[in-house]
Biopython code that builds the backbone (N, CA, C, O; Angstrom):
import numpy as np
from Bio.PDB.StructureBuilder import StructureBuilder

atoms = [
    (1, "MET", "N", (-4.029, -18.873, -44.266)),
    (1, "MET", "CA", (-3.081, -18.115, -43.454)),
    (1, "MET", "C", (-1.730, -18.081, -44.152)),
    (1, "MET", "O", (-1.328, -19.013, -44.847)),
    (2, "SER", "N", (-1.064, -16.984, -43.937)),
    (2, "SER", "CA", (0.261, -16.870, -44.532)),
    (2, "SER", "C", (1.272, -17.623, -43.674)),
    (2, "SER", "O", (0.997, -18.012, -42.539)),
    (3, "LYS", "N", (2.416, -17.806, -44.244)),
    (3, "LYS", "CA", (3.471, -18.549, -43.549)),
    (3, "LYS", "C", (3.940, -17.800, -42.303)),
    (3, "LYS", "O", (4.226, -18.423, -41.280)),
    (4, "ILE", "N", (4.022, -16.474, -42.377)),
    (4, "ILE", "CA", (4.472, -15.672, -41.235)),
    (4, "ILE", "C", (3.469, -15.760, -40.095)),
    (4, "ILE", "O", (3.864, -15.836, -38.931)),
    (5, "THR", "N", (2.177, -15.753, -40.410)),
    (5, "THR", "CA", (1.145, -15.851, -39.379)),
    (5, "THR", "C", (1.218, -17.200, -38.676)),
    (5, "THR", "O", (1.104, -17.274, -37.453)),
    (6, "ARG", "N", (1.411, -18.279, -39.460)),
    (6, "ARG", "CA", (1.517, -19.611, -38.850)),
    (6, "ARG", "C", (2.747, -19.702, -37.945)),
    (6, "ARG", "O", (2.689, -20.299, -36.870)),
    (7, "ILE", "N", (3.846, -19.113, -38.381)),
    (7, "ILE", "CA", (5.064, -19.134, -37.563)),
    (7, "ILE", "C", (4.842, -18.349, -36.272)),
    (7, "ILE", "O", (5.282, -18.771, -35.203)),
    (8, "ALA", "N", (4.162, -17.209, -36.369)),
    (8, "ALA", "CA", (3.894, -16.398, -35.178)),
    (8, "ALA", "C", (3.003, -17.147, -34.201)),
    (8, "ALA", "O", (3.274, -17.160, -33.000)),
    (9, "PHE", "N", (1.929, -17.780, -34.710)),
    (9, "PHE", "CA", (1.042, -18.545, -33.825)),
    (9, "PHE", "C", (1.773, -19.719, -33.183)),
    (9, "PHE", "O", (1.555, -20.026, -32.011)),
    (10, "THR", "N", (2.640, -20.372, -33.952)),
    (10, "THR", "CA", (3.409, -21.491, -33.407)),
    (10, "THR", "C", (4.354, -21.006, -32.309)),
    (10, "THR", "O", (4.497, -21.660, -31.276)),
    (11, "ALA", "N", (4.992, -19.867, -32.532)),
    (11, "ALA", "CA", (5.907, -19.326, -31.525)),
    (11, "ALA", "C", (5.165, -18.942, -30.255)),
    (11, "ALA", "O", (5.646, -19.203, -29.152)),
    (12, "VAL", "N", (3.997, -18.324, -30.399)),
    (12, "VAL", "CA", (3.205, -17.943, -29.225)),
    (12, "VAL", "C", (2.754, -19.178, -28.467)),
    (12, "VAL", "O", (2.806, -19.198, -27.238)),
    (13, "ALA", "N", (2.312, -20.208, -29.177)),
    (13, "ALA", "CA", (1.876, -21.439, -28.520)),
    (13, "ALA", "C", (3.035, -22.106, -27.793)),
    (13, "ALA", "O", (2.875, -22.600, -26.677)),
    (14, "LEU", "N", (4.197, -22.120, -28.427)),
    (14, "LEU", "CA", (5.375, -22.726, -27.801)),
    (14, "LEU", "C", (5.785, -21.961, -26.548)),
    (14, "LEU", "O", (6.090, -22.568, -25.521)),
    (15, "LEU", "N", (5.795, -20.632, -26.628)),
    (15, "LEU", "CA", (6.170, -19.828, -25.465)),
    (15, "LEU", "C", (5.170, -19.975, -24.331)),
    (15, "LEU", "O", (5.558, -20.024, -23.163)),
    (16, "SER", "N", (3.885, -20.047, -24.662)),
    (16, "SER", "CA", (2.891, -20.199, -23.596)),
    (16, "SER", "C", (3.005, -21.556, -22.926)),
    (16, "SER", "O", (2.810, -21.657, -21.715)),
    (17, "SER", "N", (3.317, -22.609, -23.686)),
    (17, "SER", "CA", (3.480, -23.924, -23.059)),
    (17, "SER", "C", (4.727, -23.952, -22.185)),
    (17, "SER", "O", (4.727, -24.580, -21.127)),
    (18, "LEU", "N", (5.794, -23.273, -22.621)),
    (18, "LEU", "CA", (7.001, -23.209, -21.793)),
    (18, "LEU", "C", (6.750, -22.419, -20.516)),
    (18, "LEU", "O", (7.269, -22.769, -19.456)),
    (19, "THR", "N", (5.962, -21.362, -20.610)),
    (19, "THR", "CA", (5.644, -20.551, -19.437)),
    (19, "THR", "C", (4.833, -21.356, -18.433)),
    (19, "THR", "O", (5.070, -21.269, -17.228)),
    (20, "VAL", "N", (3.881, -22.134, -18.922)),
    (20, "VAL", "CA", (3.070, -22.964, -18.027)),
    (20, "VAL", "C", (3.940, -24.013, -17.353)),
    (20, "VAL", "O", (3.793, -24.262, -16.156)),
    (21, "GLN", "N", (4.847, -24.632, -18.109)),
    (21, "GLN", "CA", (5.734, -25.631, -17.519)),
    (21, "GLN", "C", (6.655, -25.004, -16.484)),
    (21, "GLN", "O", (6.901, -25.596, -15.433)),
    (22, "ALA", "N", (7.164, -23.819, -16.767)),
    (22, "ALA", "CA", (8.046, -23.146, -15.815)),
    (22, "ALA", "C", (7.289, -22.765, -14.555)),
    (22, "ALA", "O", (7.837, -22.854, -13.456)),
    (23, "ALA", "N", (6.045, -22.346, -14.696)),
    (23, "ALA", "CA", (5.247, -21.973, -13.532)),
    (23, "ALA", "C", (4.936, -23.188, -12.672)),
    (23, "ALA", "O", (4.870, -23.083, -11.448)),
    (24, "GLU", "N", (4.746, -24.337, -13.302)),
    (24, "GLU", "CA", (4.455, -25.550, -12.540)),
    (24, "GLU", "C", (5.671, -26.029, -11.760)),
    (24, "GLU", "O", (5.531, -26.584, -10.670)),
    (25, "THR", "N", (6.865, -25.818, -12.313)),
    (25, "THR", "CA", (8.067, -26.310, -11.643)),
    (25, "THR", "C", (8.652, -25.305, -10.659)),
    (25, "THR", "O", (9.514, -25.664, -9.857)),
    (26, "ALA", "N", (8.202, -24.057, -10.705)),
    (26, "ALA", "CA", (8.743, -23.036, -9.802)),
    (26, "ALA", "C", (8.222, -23.266, -8.388)),
    (26, "ALA", "O", (7.042, -23.550, -8.184)),
    (27, "HIS", "N", (9.116, -23.139, -7.426)),
    (27, "HIS", "CA", (8.748, -23.283, -6.027)),
    (27, "HIS", "C", (8.903, -21.933, -5.347)),
    (27, "HIS", "O", (9.883, -21.221, -5.566)),
    (28, "VAL", "N", (7.954, -21.602, -4.545)),
    (28, "VAL", "CA", (8.032, -20.354, -3.797)),
    (28, "VAL", "C", (8.766, -20.639, -2.501)),
    (28, "VAL", "O", (8.351, -21.486, -1.709)),
    (29, "THR", "N", (9.856, -19.925, -2.295)),
    (29, "THR", "CA", (10.614, -20.091, -1.064)),
    (29, "THR", "C", (10.530, -18.801, -0.267)),
    (29, "THR", "O", (10.568, -17.704, -0.823)),
    (30, "SER", "N", (10.419, -18.949, 1.007)),
    (30, "SER", "CA", (10.384, -17.767, 1.867)),
    (30, "SER", "C", (11.708, -17.678, 2.623)),
    (30, "SER", "O", (12.343, -18.688, 2.926)),
    (31, "ASN", "N", (12.092, -16.474, 2.910)),
    (31, "ASN", "CA", (13.343, -16.223, 3.604)),
    (31, "ASN", "C", (13.095, -16.327, 5.112)),
    (31, "ASN", "O", (12.357, -15.513, 5.666)),
    (32, "PRO", "N", (13.694, -17.306, 5.780)),
    (32, "PRO", "CA", (13.459, -17.431, 7.220)),
    (32, "PRO", "C", (14.173, -16.356, 8.038)),
    (32, "PRO", "O", (13.952, -16.246, 9.244)),
    (33, "TYR", "N", (15.021, -15.570, 7.393)),
    (33, "TYR", "CA", (15.763, -14.527, 8.098)),
    (33, "TYR", "C", (15.281, -13.128, 7.725)),
    (33, "TYR", "O", (15.918, -12.142, 8.094)),
    (34, "GLY", "N", (14.182, -13.026, 7.010)),
    (34, "GLY", "CA", (13.682, -11.734, 6.562)),
    (34, "GLY", "C", (12.870, -11.019, 7.625)),
    (34, "GLY", "O", (12.591, -11.558, 8.696)),
    (35, "ILE", "N", (12.500, -9.790, 7.299)),
    (35, "ILE", "CA", (11.718, -8.974, 8.231)),
    (35, "ILE", "C", (10.325, -9.556, 8.413)),
    (35, "ILE", "O", (9.770, -9.522, 9.511)),
    (36, "ASP", "N", (9.755, -10.098, 7.321)),
    (36, "ASP", "CA", (8.419, -10.699, 7.427)),
    (36, "ASP", "C", (8.408, -11.860, 8.421)),
    (36, "ASP", "O", (7.510, -11.964, 9.256)),
    (37, "ALA", "N", (9.405, -12.723, 8.322)),
    (37, "ALA", "CA", (9.475, -13.863, 9.234)),
    (37, "ALA", "C", (9.731, -13.405, 10.665)),
    (37, "ALA", "O", (9.175, -13.966, 11.609)),
    (38, "LEU", "N", (10.566, -12.392, 10.822)),
    (38, "LEU", "CA", (10.849, -11.883, 12.166)),
    (38, "LEU", "C", (9.595, -11.289, 12.793)),
    (38, "LEU", "O", (9.332, -11.492, 13.978)),
    (39, "TRP", "N", (8.816, -10.552, 11.993)),
    (39, "TRP", "CA", (7.586, -9.953, 12.520)),
    (39, "TRP", "C", (6.542, -11.031, 12.827)),
    (39, "TRP", "O", (5.851, -10.955, 13.843)),
    (40, "ALA", "N", (6.428, -12.033, 11.952)),
    (40, "ALA", "CA", (5.413, -13.073, 12.136)),
    (40, "ALA", "C", (5.747, -13.992, 13.306)),
    (40, "ALA", "O", (4.851, -14.423, 14.031)),
    (41, "GLN", "N", (7.025, -14.294, 13.495)),
    (41, "GLN", "CA", (7.415, -15.254, 14.520)),
    (41, "GLN", "C", (8.031, -14.604, 15.748)),
    (41, "GLN", "O", (8.334, -15.286, 16.727)),
    (42, "GLY", "N", (8.216, -13.299, 15.704)),
    (42, "GLY", "CA", (8.898, -12.622, 16.800)),
    (42, "GLY", "C", (7.993, -12.344, 17.979)),
    (42, "GLY", "O", (6.773, -12.247, 17.845)),
    (43, "ASP", "N", (8.614, -12.219, 19.132)),
    (43, "ASP", "CA", (7.875, -11.879, 20.348)),
    (43, "ASP", "C", (7.863, -10.364, 20.516)),
    (43, "ASP", "O", (8.211, -9.633, 19.589)),
    (44, "ILE", "N", (7.470, -9.899, 21.675)),
    (44, "ILE", "CA", (7.348, -8.465, 21.927)),
    (44, "ILE", "C", (8.705, -7.767, 21.869)),
    (44, "ILE", "O", (8.784, -6.605, 21.469)),
    (45, "VAL", "N", (9.763, -8.455, 22.260)),
    (45, "VAL", "CA", (11.101, -7.857, 22.230)),
    (45, "VAL", "C", (11.554, -7.652, 20.781)),
    (45, "VAL", "O", (12.076, -6.590, 20.441)),
    (46, "ALA", "N", (11.358, -8.656, 19.934)),
    (46, "ALA", "CA", (11.762, -8.541, 18.533)),
    (46, "ALA", "C", (10.959, -7.458, 17.824)),
    (46, "ALA", "O", (11.517, -6.657, 17.073)),
    (47, "ARG", "N", (9.664, -7.434, 18.059)),
    (47, "ARG", "CA", (8.824, -6.416, 17.423)),
    (47, "ARG", "C", (9.156, -5.022, 17.946)),
    (47, "ARG", "O", (9.193, -4.060, 17.179)),
    (48, "GLY", "N", (9.396, -4.914, 19.240)),
    (48, "GLY", "CA", (9.783, -3.624, 19.810)),
    (48, "GLY", "C", (11.095, -3.125, 19.236)),
    (48, "GLY", "O", (11.253, -1.935, 18.962)),
    (49, "THR", "N", (12.046, -4.053, 19.053)),
    (49, "THR", "CA", (13.331, -3.686, 18.464)),
    (49, "THR", "C", (13.150, -3.179, 17.041)),
    (49, "THR", "O", (13.765, -2.186, 16.651)),
    (50, "LEU", "N", (12.306, -3.858, 16.260)),
    (50, "LEU", "CA", (12.054, -3.403, 14.893)),
    (50, "LEU", "C", (11.415, -2.024, 14.868)),
    (50, "LEU", "O", (11.770, -1.190, 14.034)),
    (51, "ILE", "N", (10.487, -1.779, 15.763)),
    (51, "ILE", "CA", (9.822, -0.475, 15.820)),
    (51, "ILE", "C", (10.818, 0.617, 16.204)),
    (51, "ILE", "O", (10.821, 1.697, 15.613)),
    (52, "ILE", "N", (11.662, 0.330, 17.196)),
    (52, "ILE", "CA", (12.673, 1.311, 17.614)),
    (52, "ILE", "C", (13.654, 1.589, 16.475)),
    (52, "ILE", "O", (14.026, 2.740, 16.248)),
    (53, "LEU", "N", (14.075, 0.547, 15.761)),
    (53, "LEU", "CA", (14.985, 0.741, 14.630)),
    (53, "LEU", "C", (14.332, 1.566, 13.526)),
    (53, "LEU", "O", (14.994, 2.391, 12.896)),
    (54, "LEU", "N", (13.055, 1.354, 13.290)),
    (54, "LEU", "CA", (12.333, 2.130, 12.286)),
    (54, "LEU", "C", (12.260, 3.603, 12.680)),
    (54, "LEU", "O", (12.460, 4.486, 11.847)),
    (55, "ILE", "N", (11.972, 3.860, 13.953)),
    (55, "ILE", "CA", (11.914, 5.245, 14.440)),
    (55, "ILE", "C", (13.288, 5.901, 14.341)),
    (55, "ILE", "O", (13.398, 7.054, 13.922)),
    (56, "MET", "N", (14.329, 5.175, 14.723)),
    (56, "MET", "CA", (15.679, 5.735, 14.651)),
    (56, "MET", "C", (16.098, 5.994, 13.206)),
    (56, "MET", "O", (16.768, 6.987, 12.924)),
    (57, "SER", "N", (15.711, 5.118, 12.299)),
    (57, "SER", "CA", (16.028, 5.323, 10.891)),
    (57, "SER", "C", (15.325, 6.559, 10.354)),
    (57, "SER", "O", (15.935, 7.358, 9.644)),
    (58, "ALA", "N", (14.046, 6.724, 10.683)),
    (58, "ALA", "CA", (13.305, 7.906, 10.235)),
    (58, "ALA", "C", (13.926, 9.179, 10.806)),
    (58, "ALA", "O", (14.034, 10.185, 10.105)),
    (59, "ALA", "N", (14.332, 9.141, 12.068)),
    (59, "ALA", "CA", (14.960, 10.315, 12.682)),
    (59, "ALA", "C", (16.293, 10.636, 12.009)),
    (59, "ALA", "O", (16.619, 11.807, 11.814)),
    (60, "THR", "N", (17.052, 9.627, 11.659)),
    (60, "THR", "CA", (18.327, 9.838, 10.984)),
    (60, "THR", "C", (18.124, 10.484, 9.621)),
    (60, "THR", "O", (18.837, 11.419, 9.258)),
    (61, "TRP", "N", (17.149, 9.981, 8.869)),
    (61, "TRP", "CA", (16.845, 10.583, 7.572)),
    (61, "TRP", "C", (16.392, 12.030, 7.743)),
    (61, "TRP", "O", (16.790, 12.894, 6.961)),
    (62, "TYR", "N", (15.574, 12.306, 8.743)),
    (62, "TYR", "CA", (15.095, 13.668, 8.986)),
    (62, "TYR", "C", (16.264, 14.608, 9.280)),
    (62, "TYR", "O", (16.364, 15.685, 8.693)),
    (63, "VAL", "N", (17.135, 14.199, 10.181)),
    (63, "VAL", "CA", (18.282, 15.040, 10.544)),
    (63, "VAL", "C", (19.184, 15.255, 9.329)),
    (63, "VAL", "O", (19.655, 16.369, 9.095)),
    (64, "GLY", "N", (19.424, 14.205, 8.564)),
    (64, "GLY", "CA", (20.275, 14.333, 7.386)),
    (64, "GLY", "C", (19.712, 15.296, 6.360)),
    (64, "GLY", "O", (20.446, 16.116, 5.808)),
    (65, "ILE", "N", (18.423, 15.207, 6.100)),
    (65, "ILE", "CA", (17.799, 16.098, 5.119)),
    (65, "ILE", "C", (17.777, 17.529, 5.624)),
    (65, "ILE", "O", (18.041, 18.458, 4.861)),
    (66, "VAL", "N", (17.463, 17.723, 6.912)),
    (66, "VAL", "CA", (17.450, 19.076, 7.476)),
    (66, "VAL", "C", (18.845, 19.695, 7.416)),
    (66, "VAL", "O", (18.984, 20.866, 7.063)),
    (67, "LYS", "N", (19.867, 18.932, 7.754)),
    (67, "LYS", "CA", (21.239, 19.452, 7.710)),
    (67, "LYS", "C", (21.662, 19.762, 6.270)),
    (67, "LYS", "O", (22.364, 20.745, 6.033)),
    (68, "LEU", "N", (21.249, 18.945, 5.323)),
    (68, "LEU", "CA", (21.563, 19.212, 3.928)),
    (68, "LEU", "C", (20.929, 20.517, 3.461)),
    (68, "LEU", "O", (21.583, 21.324, 2.800)),
    (69, "LEU", "N", (19.661, 20.727, 3.801)),
    (69, "LEU", "CA", (18.987, 21.971, 3.427)),
    (69, "LEU", "C", (19.622, 23.177, 4.116)),
    (69, "LEU", "O", (19.766, 24.241, 3.513)),
    (70, "GLU", "N", (19.997, 23.005, 5.376)),
    (70, "GLU", "CA", (20.652, 24.089, 6.114)),
    (70, "GLU", "C", (22.006, 24.435, 5.496)),
    (70, "GLU", "O", (22.362, 25.607, 5.378)),
    (71, "GLN", "N", (22.749, 23.418, 5.107)),
    (71, "GLN", "CA", (24.052, 23.646, 4.490)),
    (71, "GLN", "C", (23.899, 24.365, 3.150)),
    (71, "GLN", "O", (24.676, 25.268, 2.841)),
    (72, "ARG", "N", (22.909, 23.972, 2.359)),
    (72, "ARG", "CA", (22.675, 24.655, 1.083)),
    (72, "ARG", "C", (22.327, 26.121, 1.305)),
    (72, "ARG", "O", (22.792, 26.991, 0.568)),
    (73, "ARG", "N", (21.508, 26.396, 2.322)),
    (73, "ARG", "CA", (21.116, 27.772, 2.624)),
    (73, "ARG", "C", (22.336, 28.597, 3.027)),
    (73, "ARG", "O", (22.505, 29.727, 2.569)),
    (74, "LEU", "N", (23.185, 28.032, 3.885)),
    (74, "LEU", "CA", (24.380, 28.755, 4.332)),
    (74, "LEU", "C", (25.368, 28.992, 3.187)),
    (74, "LEU", "O", (25.970, 30.062, 3.102)),
    (75, "LEU", "N", (25.537, 28.007, 2.314)),
    (75, "LEU", "CA", (26.433, 28.194, 1.175)),
    (75, "LEU", "C", (25.904, 29.270, 0.231)),
    (75, "LEU", "O", (26.677, 30.050, -0.322)),
    (76, "LYS", "N", (24.595, 29.308, 0.051)),
    (76, "LYS", "CA", (23.992, 30.348, -0.784)),
    (76, "LYS", "C", (24.220, 31.729, -0.169)),
    (76, "LYS", "O", (24.552, 32.680, -0.877)),
    (77, "GLN", "N", (24.042, 31.837, 1.149)),
    (77, "GLN", "CA", (24.290, 33.113, 1.822)),
    (77, "GLN", "C", (25.757, 33.516, 1.709)),
    (77, "GLN", "O", (26.067, 34.697, 1.548)),
    (78, "GLY", "N", (26.649, 32.553, 1.791)),
    (78, "GLY", "CA", (28.076, 32.842, 1.650)),
    (78, "GLY", "C", (28.416, 33.359, 0.263)),
    (78, "GLY", "O", (29.181, 34.313, 0.124)),
    (79, "ARG", "N", (27.849, 32.730, -0.771)),
    (79, "ARG", "CA", (28.079, 33.209, -2.135)),
    (79, "ARG", "C", (27.528, 34.619, -2.327)),
    (79, "ARG", "O", (28.160, 35.453, -2.974)),
    (80, "GLU", "N", (26.342, 34.885, -1.762)),
    (80, "GLU", "CA", (25.763, 36.229, -1.869)),
    (80, "GLU", "C", (26.630, 37.257, -1.144)),
    (80, "GLU", "O", (26.819, 38.370, -1.634)),
    (81, "LEU", "N", (27.149, 36.886, 0.010)),
    (81, "LEU", "CA", (28.018, 37.794, 0.764)),
    (81, "LEU", "C", (29.283, 38.114, -0.020)),
    (81, "LEU", "O", (29.715, 39.266, -0.073)),
    (82, "LEU", "N", (29.878, 37.084, -0.633)),
    (82, "LEU", "CA", (31.082, 37.321, -1.430)),
    (82, "LEU", "C", (30.778, 38.151, -2.671)),
    (82, "LEU", "O", (31.606, 38.957, -3.096)),
    (83, "ALA", "N", (29.609, 37.963, -3.249)),
    (83, "ALA", "CA", (29.258, 38.749, -4.438)),
    (83, "ALA", "C", (29.097, 40.221, -4.092)),
    (83, "ALA", "O", (29.469, 41.085, -4.886)),
    (84, "VAL", "N", (28.548, 40.518, -2.917)),
    (84, "VAL", "CA", (28.294, 41.909, -2.534)),
    (84, "VAL", "C", (29.527, 42.545, -1.908)),
    (84, "VAL", "O", (29.897, 43.663, -2.267)),
    (85, "HIS", "N", (30.168, 41.844, -0.975)),
    (85, "HIS", "CA", (31.256, 42.436, -0.188)),
    (85, "HIS", "C", (32.593, 41.738, -0.405)),
    (85, "HIS", "O", (33.486, 41.868, 0.433)),
    (86, "GLY", "N", (32.759, 41.009, -1.489)),
    (86, "GLY", "CA", (33.978, 40.227, -1.698)),
    (86, "GLY", "C", (35.235, 41.059, -1.759)),
    (86, "GLY", "O", (36.230, 40.731, -1.112)),
    (87, "ALA", "N", (35.205, 42.122, -2.520)),
    (87, "ALA", "CA", (36.399, 42.974, -2.661)),
    (87, "ALA", "C", (36.755, 43.637, -1.340)),
    (87, "ALA", "O", (37.929, 43.737, -0.983)),
    (88, "GLU", "N", (35.741, 44.085, -0.619)),
    (88, "GLU", "CA", (35.978, 44.731, 0.679)),
    (88, "GLU", "C", (36.575, 43.749, 1.684)),
    (88, "GLU", "O", (37.470, 44.108, 2.449)),
    (89, "LEU", "N", (36.081, 42.513, 1.682)),
    (89, "LEU", "CA", (36.602, 41.503, 2.609)),
    (89, "LEU", "C", (38.045, 41.137, 2.273)),
    (89, "LEU", "O", (38.856, 40.944, 3.178)),
    (90, "GLN", "N", (38.373, 41.039, 0.998)),
    (90, "GLN", "CA", (39.752, 40.737, 0.613)),
    (90, "GLN", "C", (40.682, 41.889, 0.975)),
    (90, "GLN", "O", (41.829, 41.668, 1.365)),
    (91, "LYS", "N", (40.197, 43.094, 0.847)),
    (91, "LYS", "CA", (40.997, 44.271, 1.182)),
    (91, "LYS", "C", (41.306, 44.307, 2.678)),
    (91, "LYS", "O", (42.426, 44.627, 3.073)),
    (92, "ARG", "N", (40.310, 43.977, 3.512)),
    (92, "ARG", "CA", (40.512, 43.958, 4.967)),
    (92, "ARG", "C", (41.430, 42.820, 5.390)),
    (92, "ARG", "O", (42.183, 42.955, 6.355)),
    (93, "ALA", "N", (41.375, 41.706, 4.678)),
    (93, "ALA", "CA", (42.177, 40.546, 5.053)),
    (93, "ALA", "C", (43.654, 40.776, 4.782)),
    (93, "ALA", "O", (44.496, 40.176, 5.451)),
    (94, "SER", "N", (43.986, 41.609, 3.839)),
    (94, "SER", "CA", (45.404, 41.815, 3.517)),
    (94, "SER", "C", (46.002, 43.008, 4.202)),
    (94, "SER", "O", (47.185, 43.296, 4.020)),
]
sb = StructureBuilder()
sb.init_structure("model")
sb.init_model(0)
sb.init_chain("A")
sb.init_seg("    ")
for serial, (resi, resn, name, xyz) in enumerate(atoms, 1):
    if name == "N":
        sb.init_residue(resn, " ", resi, " ")
    sb.init_atom(name, np.array(xyz, "f"), 0.0, 1.0, " ", f" {name:<3s}", serial, name[0])
structure = sb.get_structure()
């Protein structure tokens, strides 16, 4: 084996041993204040609240996206109106 190959194998072996040691010392911690814990330990009121919040969030996103699309449509119509009748509208305004 060449010197570079031996160095590469040594580096891979060293990294794999460090990874195994790190995995052995790592502790899995769970968040007692997270949504998973609330759903697992919550009663009907907590779960109902989460469901209502989810529905309200979805409705908010729906309204926001619909209003954004509506605003884009109206701005496009306004630009088209100005392109066709812009000079006439300015003449009437003055």
